[in-house]
C-alpha positions, 0 to 999 in steps of 0.5 A: 821748469826749474825745481829746487829742493831747499833745505831750510834748516830749523826754519829760521830764514836768517840761516838760509844759505846765500844759494838757497836765498837766491833760488827762492827769490826767483821762484814762482811758487814755494811749497812746504810745511806750514812751519817752514813757510811761516818763516819764509812768508814775508821774505819772498814774494812767491806764492806759498802753498802749504803741503808737506806730503811728497806725493801731493807735492809731486802732483802739484808740480806735475799739474802746473806746467806753467810754473817756471821755477818751483821751490820745495822748502824742506826742514833740515839739511837735504843730505842728512835728514829730510824729505829731500830723498823721496822728493828727488826720486819722485820729481826726477823727471824735472831734474831737481836741484838740491840746495843744502841747508844748515842742519841741527847738528851743524848749528849745535856744533857752531854754537858750542 
């Protein structure tokens, strides 16, 4: 199973990186908070599961070996401030791939 932890920035799907967009397009399932999934709802055909608690996300992934590719959508930038660090440790047996998003400071600096 491929697991992608995708930084979705501030939740605006137009601000996803091309790499994140490509990964989410090929996922069977996308897991994330209601706010993040609302921004992704019409853009991707994958089944969406609303969940934001790392332990619950980990249990979902482990209990569905039939899923070939899972996207875990998190807010912000996976390297700066998000649930990515916790999920990376909890899902280590699936060797998750971190896909950077645009953080609020990056967006703010660009707008200046």
